[in-house]
Structures are given as C-alpha cells and as structure tokens.
DRENMAR-715982 format. One line per field, with one value per atom (N, C-alpha, C): residue in three letters; atom name; x, y, z; residue number from 0. Coordinates in Angstrom, 1 decimal, padded with zeros to 4 digits. Atoms other than C-alpha are relative to their C-alpha. Example, Ala and Ser with C-alpha at 12.3 -4.5 7.8 and 13.67 -1.06 7.14 Angstrom:
<pts>
tilo <- [ALA ALA ALA SER SER SER]
seba <- [N CA C N CA C]
u <- [000.9 012.3 000.9 -000.9 013.7 -000.8]
v <- [-001.2 -004.5 001.2 -001.1 -001.1 001.1]
w <- [000.0 007.8 000.0 000.0 007.1 000.8]
vexpa <- [0 0 0 1 1 1]
</pts>
This chain:
<pts>
tilo <- [MET MET MET VAL VAL VAL ASN ASN ASN THR THR THR GLU GLU GLU GLN GLN GLN LEU LEU LEU ILE ILE ILE ILE ILE ILE CYS CYS CYS GLU GLU GLU HIS HIS HIS CYS CYS CYS ASP ASP ASP CYS CYS CYS VAL VAL VAL TYR TYR TYR GLU GLU GLU LYS LYS LYS ALA ALA ALA VAL VAL VAL LEU LEU LEU GLY GLY GLY LYS LYS LYS HIS HIS HIS GLN GLN GLN LYS LYS LYS THR THR THR SER SER SER CYS CYS CYS VAL VAL VAL ARG ARG ARG CYS CYS CYS GLY GLY GLY GLY GLY GLY VAL VAL VAL LEU LEU LEU GLN GLN GLN ARG ARG ARG TYR TYR TYR ASN ASN ASN GLY GLY GLY LEU LEU LEU THR THR THR VAL VAL VAL GLU GLU GLU GLN GLN GLN ARG ARG ARG LEU LEU LEU ALA ALA ALA LEU LEU LEU SER SER SER PHE PHE PHE THR THR THR ALA ALA ALA ALA ALA ALA VAL VAL VAL LEU LEU LEU TRP TRP TRP LEU LEU LEU PHE PHE PHE ALA ALA ALA ASN ASN ASN PHE PHE PHE TYR TYR TYR PRO PRO PRO VAL VAL VAL MET MET MET SER SER SER ILE ILE ILE SER SER SER MET MET MET LYS LYS LYS GLY GLY GLY LEU LEU LEU LYS LYS LYS ASN ASN ASN SER SER SER ALA ALA ALA THR THR THR LEU LEU LEU TRP TRP TRP ASP ASP ASP SER SER SER VAL VAL VAL LEU LEU LEU ALA ALA ALA LEU LEU LEU SER SER SER GLN GLN GLN GLY GLY GLY PRO PRO PRO ILE ILE ILE THR THR THR PHE PHE PHE MET MET MET ALA ALA ALA MET MET MET VAL VAL VAL ALA ALA ALA ALA ALA ALA ILE ILE ILE SER SER SER ILE ILE ILE ILE ILE ILE ILE ILE ILE ALA ALA ALA PRO PRO PRO ALA ALA ALA PHE PHE PHE GLN GLN GLN LEU LEU LEU VAL VAL VAL LEU LEU LEU LEU LEU LEU ILE ILE ILE TRP TRP TRP VAL VAL VAL LEU LEU LEU SER SER SER PHE PHE PHE ALA ALA ALA LEU LEU LEU SER SER SER SER SER SER ARG ARG ARG ARG ARG ARG ALA ALA ALA PRO PRO PRO GLY GLY GLY PHE PHE PHE THR THR THR LEU LEU LEU CYS CYS CYS MET MET MET ARG ARG ARG TRP TRP TRP LEU LEU LEU GLU GLU GLU THR THR THR LEU LEU LEU ARG ARG ARG PRO PRO PRO TRP TRP TRP SER SER SER MET MET MET LEU LEU LEU GLU GLU GLU VAL VAL VAL CYS CYS CYS LEU LEU LEU LEU LEU LEU GLY GLY GLY ALA ALA ALA MET MET MET VAL VAL VAL ALA ALA ALA VAL VAL VAL PHE PHE PHE LYS LYS LYS LEU LEU LEU ALA ALA ALA GLY GLY GLY LEU LEU LEU LEU LEU LEU ASP ASP ASP VAL VAL VAL LEU LEU LEU PRO PRO PRO GLY GLY GLY ILE ILE ILE GLY GLY GLY LEU LEU LEU PHE PHE PHE ALA ALA ALA LEU LEU LEU ALA ALA ALA VAL VAL VAL LEU LEU LEU SER SER SER LEU LEU LEU MET MET MET MET MET MET ILE ILE ILE ARG ARG ARG ILE ILE ILE ALA ALA ALA GLY GLY GLY ARG ARG ARG ASP ASP ASP ILE ILE ILE ARG ARG ARG ASP ASP ASP LEU LEU LEU TRP TRP TRP ASP ASP ASP ILE ILE ILE LEU LEU LEU]
seba <- [N CA C N CA C N CA C N CA C N CA C N CA C N CA C N CA C N CA C N CA C N CA C N CA C N CA C N CA C N CA C N CA C N CA C N CA C N CA C N CA C N CA C N CA C N CA C N CA C N CA C N CA C N CA C N CA C N CA C N CA C N CA C N CA C N CA C N CA C N CA C N CA C N CA C N CA C N CA C N CA C N CA C N CA C N CA C N CA C N CA C N CA C N CA C N CA C N CA C N CA C N CA C N CA C N CA C N CA C N CA C N CA C N CA C N CA C N CA C N CA C N CA C N CA C N CA C N CA C N CA C N CA C N CA C N CA C N CA C N CA C N CA C N CA C N CA C N CA C N CA C N CA C N CA C N CA C N CA C N CA C N CA C N CA C N CA C N CA C N CA C N CA C N CA C N CA C N CA C N CA C N CA C N CA C N CA C N CA C N CA C N CA C N CA C N CA C N CA C N CA C N CA C N CA C N CA C N CA C N CA C N CA C N CA C N CA C N CA C N CA C N CA C N CA C N CA C N CA C N CA C N CA C N CA C N CA C N CA C N CA C N CA C N CA C N CA C N CA C N CA C N CA C N CA C N CA C N CA C N CA C N CA C N CA C N CA C N CA C N CA C N CA C N CA C N CA C N CA C N CA C N CA C N CA C N CA C N CA C N CA C N CA C N CA C N CA C N CA C N CA C N CA C N CA C N CA C N CA C N CA C N CA C N CA C N CA C N CA C N CA C N CA C N CA C N CA C N CA C N CA C N CA C N CA C N CA C N CA C N CA C N CA C N CA C N CA C N CA C N CA C N CA C N CA C N CA C N CA C N CA C N CA C N CA C N CA C N CA C N CA C N CA C N CA C N CA C N CA C N CA C N CA C N CA C N CA C N CA C N CA C N CA C N CA C N CA C]
u <- [000.9 031.5 -000.6 000.5 030.4 -001.5 001.4 026.9 -000.5 000.4 025.2 -001.4 001.4 021.8 000.0 -000.1 023.0 000.6 -000.6 024.4 -001.1 000.9 022.6 000.8 -000.7 023.6 -000.7 000.6 023.0 -000.4 000.6 020.7 000.5 -000.5 022.4 001.5 -001.4 026.1 000.6 -000.4 026.3 001.0 -000.9 028.3 -000.7 000.5 027.9 000.2 000.0 027.0 -000.6 000.7 026.0 -001.2 001.3 022.4 000.1 000.0 021.8 -001.4 001.3 019.0 -000.4 000.4 017.1 -001.1 001.0 015.1 -001.0 001.1 012.0 000.6 -000.4 012.5 001.4 -001.3 015.9 000.1 -000.3 017.4 001.5 -001.4 020.7 000.2 -000.3 022.4 001.3 -001.2 025.1 001.1 -001.1 028.4 000.5 -000.6 029.5 -000.9 000.9 026.4 -001.1 001.1 024.0 -001.4 001.3 021.2 -000.5 000.6 018.8 000.1 -000.1 019.6 -001.1 001.1 017.1 -000.7 000.9 014.2 -000.7 000.7 012.6 -001.5 001.4 009.2 -000.6 000.6 007.2 -001.2 001.2 004.4 000.3 000.0 003.8 -000.7 000.6 002.6 -001.5 001.4 -000.9 -000.5 000.4 -001.0 000.1 -000.2 000.3 -001.2 001.1 -002.4 -001.3 001.2 -005.1 000.0 -000.1 -003.9 -000.2 000.2 -003.8 -001.4 001.4 -007.4 -000.8 000.6 -008.4 000.3 -000.4 -006.5 -000.8 000.7 -008.3 -001.5 001.4 -011.7 000.1 -000.1 -010.5 000.2 -000.1 -009.4 -001.3 001.3 -012.9 -000.8 000.7 -014.3 000.6 -000.7 -011.7 -000.4 000.3 -012.6 -001.4 001.4 -016.3 -000.9 000.7 -017.4 000.5 -000.5 -017.2 001.1 -001.1 -014.0 -000.4 000.6 -015.8 -001.3 001.2 -019.2 000.0 000.1 -019.7 -001.4 001.4 -022.9 000.1 000.1 -023.8 -001.3 001.4 -027.2 -000.9 000.9 -029.0 000.5 -000.6 -026.8 001.0 -000.9 -024.9 000.8 -000.8 -022.1 001.0 -001.0 -019.8 001.0 -001.0 -016.6 000.7 -000.9 -014.8 001.3 -001.3 -011.3 -000.1 000.3 -012.6 -000.5 000.5 -014.4 001.1 -001.1 -011.2 000.9 -000.8 -009.4 -000.8 000.8 -012.3 000.0 000.0 -012.3 001.4 -001.3 -008.5 000.0 -000.1 -009.1 -000.8 000.8 -011.6 000.8 -000.7 -009.1 001.2 -001.2 -005.8 001.1 -001.1 -003.8 -000.4 000.5 -005.1 001.1 -001.1 -001.6 000.0 000.0 -002.0 -001.1 001.0 -005.2 000.5 -000.5 -003.4 001.0 -000.9 -000.6 -000.7 000.8 -003.2 -000.7 000.7 -005.1 001.0 -001.0 -001.9 000.4 -000.6 -000.6 -001.0 000.9 -003.8 -001.0 001.0 -006.0 000.7 -000.4 -004.2 001.2 -001.2 -000.8 -000.3 000.3 -002.2 -000.9 000.9 -004.8 000.9 -000.9 -002.0 000.8 -000.8 000.1 -000.8 000.8 -002.7 -000.3 000.2 -003.5 001.2 -001.2 000.1 000.3 -000.3 000.5 -000.9 000.9 -002.6 000.4 -000.4 -001.4 001.2 -001.3 002.1 -000.2 000.2 001.0 -001.0 000.9 -001.8 000.8 -000.9 000.8 001.0 -001.0 003.3 -000.6 000.7 000.6 000.3 -000.3 001.3 001.5 -001.5 005.1 000.4 -000.4 005.1 000.2 -000.1 006.2 -001.1 001.1 003.4 000.6 -000.5 003.6 000.3 -000.5 005.5 000.4 -000.5 006.9 001.0 -001.1 010.0 -000.6 000.6 008.0 -000.9 000.9 005.4 000.9 -000.9 008.2 000.6 -000.7 009.9 -001.1 001.0 006.6 -000.4 000.3 005.9 001.0 -001.1 009.3 -000.2 000.1 008.6 -001.2 001.2 005.1 000.1 000.0 006.1 000.2 -000.2 007.4 -001.2 001.1 004.3 -001.3 001.2 001.8 000.1 -000.1 001.2 -001.3 001.2 -001.8 000.1 -000.2 -000.3 000.0 000.0 000.2 -001.4 001.4 -003.4 -000.8 000.6 -004.5 000.3 -000.4 -002.5 -000.7 000.7 -004.0 -001.5 001.4 -007.5 -000.2 000.1 -006.9 000.1 -000.2 -005.6 -001.3 001.2 -008.7 -001.1 001.0 -011.0 000.1 -000.3 -009.4 -000.2 000.1 -009.2 -001.4 001.4 -012.8 -000.9 000.8 -014.1 -000.4 000.3 -013.9 -000.9 000.9 -015.9 -001.3 001.2 -018.4 -000.2 000.2 -019.9 000.6 -000.7 -017.5 -000.1 000.1 -018.1 000.9 -000.8 -015.4 -000.8 000.8 -016.7 000.6 -000.6 -016.2 001.2 -001.1 -013.8 001.3 -001.2 -011.4 000.5 -000.5 -011.3 000.6 -000.5 -010.8 001.4 -001.3 -008.0 001.1 -001.0 -006.3 000.5 -000.4 -006.3 000.7 -000.6 -005.4 001.5 -001.3 -002.4 001.0 -000.9 -001.0 000.2 -000.1 -001.7 001.0 -000.9 000.1 001.4 -001.4 003.2 000.4 -000.4 003.1 000.2 000.0 002.4 000.7 -000.6 003.8 001.3 -001.2 006.9 001.2 -001.2 010.5 000.1 000.0 009.9 -000.5 000.5 008.2 001.1 -001.2 011.7 000.3 -000.3 012.0 -000.8 000.7 009.5 000.9 -001.0 012.5 000.6 -000.7 014.1 -001.0 001.0 010.9 -000.3 000.4 010.2 001.2]
v <- [001.0 024.7 000.5 -000.4 024.7 000.1 -000.2 026.0 -000.8 000.9 023.3 000.4 -000.4 025.2 000.4 -000.5 026.6 -001.0 001.1 023.3 -000.9 000.9 021.0 -001.2 001.2 017.4 -000.6 000.6 015.9 -001.4 001.3 012.9 -001.2 001.1 011.0 -000.4 000.3 011.3 000.5 -000.5 012.9 001.1 -001.2 015.9 001.2 -001.1 018.9 001.4 -001.3 022.4 001.0 -001.0 025.7 000.4 -000.4 026.7 001.3 -001.2 029.4 000.6 -000.7 032.0 000.0 000.2 031.2 001.0 -000.8 033.4 -000.8 000.7 032.6 -000.9 001.0 029.5 -000.5 000.4 028.8 -001.3 001.2 025.6 -000.2 000.3 024.4 -001.5 001.4 021.2 -000.4 000.5 019.0 000.0 -000.1 019.6 -001.5 001.4 015.9 -000.9 001.0 014.0 000.6 -000.7 016.6 -000.1 000.0 015.9 001.3 -001.3 018.7 000.1 -000.2 020.1 000.9 -000.9 023.0 000.5 -000.7 024.4 001.2 -001.2 027.8 -000.4 000.2 027.5 001.3 -001.3 030.7 000.0 000.1 029.4 000.4 -000.3 030.9 -001.1 001.0 028.9 000.0 -000.1 030.3 -000.6 000.6 029.3 -001.5 001.5 025.8 -000.6 000.5 025.4 000.0 -000.1 026.6 -001.1 001.1 024.2 -001.4 001.3 021.4 -000.3 000.2 021.9 -000.3 000.3 022.1 -001.4 001.4 018.9 -001.0 001.0 017.2 -000.1 000.0 018.2 -000.8 000.7 016.9 -001.5 001.5 013.6 -000.6 000.5 013.2 -000.2 000.1 013.8 -001.1 001.0 011.5 -001.4 001.3 008.7 -000.4 000.3 008.9 000.3 -000.2 009.9 -000.9 000.9 007.7 000.5 -000.4 007.8 -000.1 000.2 006.5 -000.7 000.7 005.3 -000.7 000.7 002.6 -000.5 000.5 001.8 -000.7 000.8 -000.8 -000.6 000.6 -001.7 000.2 -000.4 000.1 -000.4 000.3 -001.4 001.0 -001.0 001.1 -000.5 000.3 000.7 001.1 -001.0 003.1 -000.5 000.5 002.6 001.2 -000.9 004.6 -000.6 000.6 004.1 -001.1 001.1 002.0 -001.2 001.2 -000.2 -000.7 000.6 -000.8 -000.8 000.8 -001.9 -001.2 001.2 -004.2 -001.0 000.9 -005.7 -000.7 000.6 -006.4 -001.0 000.9 -008.1 -001.3 001.2 -010.6 -001.1 000.9 -012.2 -000.7 000.7 -014.2 001.0 -001.0 -010.9 000.9 -000.8 -009.8 001.0 -000.8 -008.4 001.3 -001.2 -005.9 000.9 -000.9 -004.6 000.8 -000.7 -003.8 001.1 -001.0 -002.0 001.2 -001.1 -000.1 000.9 -000.7 000.9 001.0 -000.8 002.2 001.2 -001.0 004.1 001.0 -001.0 005.7 000.6 -000.5 006.1 000.4 -000.2 005.7 001.0 -000.9 007.4 001.4 -001.5 010.6 000.5 -000.5 010.8 000.3 -000.3 010.5 001.2 -001.2 013.1 001.2 -001.2 015.6 000.2 -000.2 015.0 000.6 -000.4 015.4 001.5 -001.3 018.5 001.1 -000.9 020.2 000.2 000.0 019.3 000.9 -000.8 020.8 001.4 -001.3 023.8 000.8 -000.7 024.7 000.7 -000.5 025.2 001.0 -000.9 026.8 001.4 -001.3 029.5 001.0 -000.9 030.9 -000.1 000.1 030.3 -000.9 001.0 027.3 -001.4 001.4 023.7 -000.8 000.9 021.2 -001.1 001.2 018.5 -001.2 001.1 015.6 000.5 -000.6 017.9 -000.9 000.8 015.8 -001.3 001.2 012.6 000.2 -000.3 014.2 000.2 -000.3 015.5 -001.3 001.2 012.1 -000.9 000.8 010.4 000.6 -000.7 013.0 -000.5 000.4 012.1 -001.5 001.5 008.3 -000.3 000.3 008.5 000.5 -000.6 010.6 -001.0 001.0 007.6 -000.9 000.9 005.6 000.6 -000.7 008.2 000.0 000.1 007.3 000.4 -000.5 009.3 000.2 -000.2 010.2 -001.3 001.3 006.5 -000.5 000.4 005.8 000.8 -000.9 008.8 -000.5 000.4 007.6 -001.3 001.2 004.1 000.2 -000.3 005.5 000.6 -000.7 007.7 -001.1 001.1 004.6 -000.8 000.9 002.6 000.7 -000.8 005.4 000.0 000.0 005.6 -001.4 001.4 001.8 -000.4 000.4 001.2 000.8 -000.9 004.1 -000.6 000.6 002.1 -001.2 001.2 -000.8 000.3 -000.3 000.8 001.5 -001.4 004.1 000.3 -000.3 005.5 001.5 -001.4 008.7 000.3 -000.4 010.2 000.6 -000.5 010.9 001.2 -001.1 013.7 -000.5 000.6 011.4 000.1 -000.1 011.4 001.4 -001.4 015.2 000.4 -000.3 015.4 -000.6 000.7 012.9 000.7 -000.7 014.8 001.3 -001.2 018.1 -000.3 000.4 016.3 -000.5 000.4 014.7 001.1 -001.2 018.1 000.7 -000.7 019.6 -000.7 000.8 016.8 000.2 -000.2 017.2 001.4 -001.4 021.0 000.1 -000.3 020.9 -001.1 001.1 017.5 -000.5 000.4 017.3 000.2 -000.2 017.7 001.4 -001.3 021.4 000.1 000.0 020.5 000.1 000.0 020.2 001.4 -001.3 023.9 000.4 -000.3 023.8 -000.2 000.1 022.7 001.3 -001.3 026.0 001.1 -001.0 028.1 -000.1 000.2 026.5 -000.3]
w <- [000.6 026.8 -001.3 001.3 023.2 000.0 000.2 022.4 -001.2 001.1 020.4 -000.6 000.4 019.9 -001.5 001.3 016.6 -001.0 000.8 015.2 -000.6 000.6 012.8 -000.5 000.4 012.0 -001.3 001.2 008.5 000.4 -000.4 009.0 -000.8 001.0 006.1 000.3 -000.2 006.9 001.3 -001.3 010.4 000.0 000.1 009.2 000.8 -000.9 011.6 -000.7 000.5 010.4 000.9 -000.7 011.8 -000.7 000.7 011.2 -000.6 000.8 008.7 000.0 000.1 008.5 -001.5 001.4 005.3 -000.4 000.6 003.0 -000.7 000.7 001.0 -001.1 001.0 -001.2 000.1 -000.2 000.2 000.8 -000.8 001.6 000.1 -000.2 002.9 -000.3 000.3 001.7 000.5 -000.5 003.0 -001.1 001.0 001.2 -000.3 000.1 001.8 -000.9 000.6 000.7 -000.8 000.8 -000.8 000.6 -000.7 001.7 000.4 -000.4 002.6 001.5 -001.4 006.0 000.6 -000.4 006.3 -001.2 001.0 004.3 000.6 -000.5 004.6 000.2 -000.3 006.3 000.5 -000.3 006.3 000.9 -000.8 008.5 001.4 -001.4 011.9 000.8 -000.9 014.9 -000.2 000.2 014.4 -001.3 001.3 010.7 000.0 -000.1 011.5 000.8 -000.8 014.2 -000.8 000.8 011.9 -001.1 001.0 009.1 000.6 -000.7 011.6 000.3 -000.2 012.6 -001.3 001.3 008.9 -000.5 000.4 008.2 000.8 -000.8 011.1 -000.5 000.6 009.6 -001.4 001.3 006.2 000.2 -000.4 007.9 000.2 -000.3 009.1 -001.3 001.3 005.6 -000.8 000.8 004.0 000.5 -000.6 006.4 000.1 -000.2 006.7 -001.2 001.3 003.2 -001.0 001.0 000.2 -000.8 000.9 -001.8 -001.4 001.3 -004.8 000.0 000.2 -005.9 -001.3 001.2 -008.5 -000.3 000.4 -010.4 -001.3 001.2 -013.0 -000.1 000.2 -014.4 001.2 -001.1 -011.6 001.4 -001.3 -008.8 000.4 -000.5 -006.7 001.2 -001.2 -004.2 000.2 -000.3 -002.5 001.1 -001.0 -000.4 000.6 -000.8 002.3 000.2 -000.4 003.5 000.9 -000.9 006.3 -000.7 000.8 003.8 -000.7 000.7 001.9 001.0 -001.0 005.1 000.4 -000.3 006.0 -001.1 001.1 002.5 000.0 000.0 002.8 001.2 -001.1 006.2 -000.2 000.2 004.8 -000.8 000.9 002.4 000.7 -000.5 002.9 000.4 -000.3 003.3 001.1 -001.2 006.7 000.5 -000.4 007.5 -000.8 000.9 004.6 000.5 -000.6 006.2 001.1 -001.1 009.3 -000.4 000.5 007.4 -000.7 000.7 005.3 001.1 -001.0 008.4 000.7 -000.7 010.1 -000.9 000.8 007.1 -000.6 000.6 005.8 001.0 -001.0 008.9 001.3 -001.3 012.2 000.1 -000.1 011.6 -000.3 000.2 010.1 001.1 -001.1 012.9 001.2 -001.2 015.6 -000.3 000.3 013.7 000.3 -000.2 013.7 001.5 -001.5 017.4 000.7 -000.6 018.3 -000.4 000.5 016.1 000.8 -000.6 017.6 001.5 -001.4 021.1 000.2 -000.1 020.6 -000.4 000.5 018.6 000.9 -000.9 021.1 001.1 -001.1 023.8 -000.6 000.6 021.4 -000.3 000.2 020.7 001.1 -001.1 024.1 000.5 -000.2 023.8 001.2 -001.0 026.1 -000.6 000.5 025.7 000.6 -000.4 025.8 001.0 -000.8 028.5 -000.9 000.8 027.0 -001.4 001.3 024.2 -000.7 000.6 023.7 -000.6 000.5 023.4 -001.2 001.1 021.1 -001.3 001.1 018.8 -000.6 000.4 018.7 -000.7 000.7 017.8 -001.3 001.3 015.1 -001.0 000.9 013.6 -000.4 000.2 014.0 -001.0 000.8 012.4 -001.4 001.3 009.4 -001.1 001.1 007.3 -000.2 000.0 008.2 -000.6 000.6 007.0 -001.5 001.4 003.4 -000.8 000.6 002.4 -001.5 001.4 -001.0 -000.8 000.6 -001.8 -000.2 000.1 -001.0 -001.0 001.0 -003.1 -001.4 001.4 -006.1 -000.3 000.2 -005.7 -000.3 000.2 -005.5 -001.4 001.3 -008.6 -001.1 001.0 -010.6 000.0 000.0 -009.5 -000.7 000.6 -010.6 -001.5 001.5 -014.1 -000.6 000.5 -014.5 -000.1 000.0 -013.5 -000.8 000.8 -015.5 -001.3 001.3 -018.7 000.1 -000.2 -017.2 000.6 -000.8 -014.8 000.0 -000.2 -014.0 001.4 -001.3 -011.4 000.2 -000.4 -009.5 001.2 -001.2 -007.3 001.1 -001.1 -003.9 000.8 -000.8 -001.3 000.7 -000.7 000.5 -000.8 000.8 -002.5 -000.1 000.1 -002.8 001.3 -001.4 001.0 000.2 000.0 000.7 -000.7 000.8 -002.0 000.7 -000.7 -000.1 001.3 -001.3 003.2 -000.3 000.3 001.5 -000.2 000.2 000.4 001.3 -001.3 003.8 001.0 -000.9 005.7 -000.4 000.5 003.5 000.5 -000.4 004.4 001.5 -001.4 008.1 000.8 -000.8 009.2 -000.6 000.6 007.1 000.8 -000.7 008.1 000.7 -000.6 008.8 001.4 -001.3 012.0 001.0 -000.9 013.5 000.6 -000.5 013.8 001.3 -001.3 016.7 001.2 -001.1 018.8 000.2 -000.1 018.1 000.5 -000.4 018.5 001.5 -001.4 021.9 000.9]
vexpa <- [0 0 0 1 1 1 2 2 2 3 3 3 4 4 4 5 5 5 6 6 6 7 7 7 8 8 8 9 9 9 10 10 10 11 11 11 12 12 12 13 13 13 14 14 14 15 15 15 16 16 16 17 17 17 18 18 18 19 19 19 20 20 20 21 21 21 22 22 22 23 23 23 24 24 24 25 25 25 26 26 26 27 27 27 28 28 28 29 29 29 30 30 30 31 31 31 32 32 32 33 33 33 34 34 34 35 35 35 36 36 36 37 37 37 38 38 38 39 39 39 40 40 40 41 41 41 42 42 42 43 43 43 44 44 44 45 45 45 46 46 46 47 47 47 48 48 48 49 49 49 50 50 50 51 51 51 52 52 52 53 53 53 54 54 54 55 55 55 56 56 56 57 57 57 58 58 58 59 59 59 60 60 60 61 61 61 62 62 62 63 63 63 64 64 64 65 65 65 66 66 66 67 67 67 68 68 68 69 69 69 70 70 70 71 71 71 72 72 72 73 73 73 74 74 74 75 75 75 76 76 76 77 77 77 78 78 78 79 79 79 80 80 80 81 81 81 82 82 82 83 83 83 84 84 84 85 85 85 86 86 86 87 87 87 88 88 88 89 89 89 90 90 90 91 91 91 92 92 92 93 93 93 94 94 94 95 95 95 96 96 96 97 97 97 98 98 98 99 99 99 100 100 100 101 101 101 102 102 102 103 103 103 104 104 104 105 105 105 106 106 106 107 107 107 108 108 108 109 109 109 110 110 110 111 111 111 112 112 112 113 113 113 114 114 114 115 115 115 116 116 116 117 117 117 118 118 118 119 119 119 120 120 120 121 121 121 122 122 122 123 123 123 124 124 124 125 125 125 126 126 126 127 127 127 128 128 128 129 129 129 130 130 130 131 131 131 132 132 132 133 133 133 134 134 134 135 135 135 136 136 136 137 137 137 138 138 138 139 139 139 140 140 140 141 141 141 142 142 142 143 143 143 144 144 144 145 145 145 146 146 146 147 147 147 148 148 148 149 149 149 150 150 150 151 151 151 152 152 152 153 153 153 154 154 154 155 155 155 156 156 156 157 157 157 158 158 158 159 159 159 160 160 160 161 161 161 162 162 162 163 163 163 164 164 164 165 165 165 166 166 166 167 167 167 168 168 168 169 169 169 170 170 170 171 171 171 172 172 172 173 173 173 174 174 174 175 175 175 176 176 176 177 177 177 178 178 178 179 179 179 180 180 180 181 181 181 182 182 182 183 183 183 184 184 184 185 185 185 186 186 186 187 187 187 188 188 188 189 189 189 190 190 190 191 191 191 192 192 192 193 193 193 194 194 194 195 195 195 196 196 196 197 197 197]
</pts>
C-alpha cells in the first residue's frame, strides 16, 4: 500500500508531488501550473497560539473602538465597524450589510476561535475534538475573511474625508491594521501543516 502522508496535491491542477523539507524563505511550486505548493513557516505551535490570543484581543479593539472620528464646526461623530454594518443595513442594500458583517466581523472571529481551539490541544500534542471539522472550516472561512479589504476602504475614506472635514484615525483603525497582518500570518494557507504536526 502506498504511503500518502508525504504527498501533496496542487490545488490548481491536481498534480501530485512528494513533500519537501523547506528552509527559511523557501517555497515549492507546481511544475505544471506554477501554483505554490508549500511555504516555509517558522512558527511553533506555542508562537501560533500566542499570536492567536493577541489577534483575538486586537479583534476586540478593532470592533469596539472607533475606526475614525469626524468633526466639523464643533460637531463630532465616531464610527466603529459595527456602526458601518448598521449604516449599510438602513439603506436599500441590506444584503451588503450582511456580506460586510460576515467578511469583516464574523468570519475573522470564527477563525480565531477555531485556531485557539485547535492550537490549545496541539500544545500538548493532541488533536482537538472535531479537529477535522475545525480544519475544514478554517479553510472554508479563509476566503470570506476580508479584513485587508476593509482596512483599505477605511484608509481611502480617511484620506478622502481629510480634505473636507477634520478626520482623526481611531484606535480601531490601528487595531484593524495590525489584525489584518496577523490574520494573514496565522490563518493563511500555512495552517495546513497542522495536519502533519498532529
């Protein structure tokens, strides 16, 4: 019987390769289509868990502190991510409010909860209950988590409004920026190597 543990399949063209041991800054690519098969990830389970907890705290800051504050002629107003979703739900594009809520609030929250759950058990070299389901959900949620798109939109809004009003970036914007980078690092494709570790 063939041992399939050391095989990897290209997600773009289904070509099968044998896994390679990678060094720092190395990656493997598919010969047929050029897709990335593996990337070096130097994070240990302990580091990933610590970063996941840090990202969870940043998620709280990004969601409950103002992303920006606007003032004009003595009138002040501030908005959080929740406020932006509520504002979208008031108009004719309620469906967009649901998509925004899923992509910038709900999906990242579920990713962090699943990561903390899986990594907490991985710390003691055990598979978490429901490990397979958790890993599949992590893979499913990855395209839906669009914090970087939200960050880009918020930055554009800050620069556009700065010419018309007094705009002050809030704690939520800085937390969102750091959270976006951390989610790319800890919840990207490199999470798949937990299958091998456990």
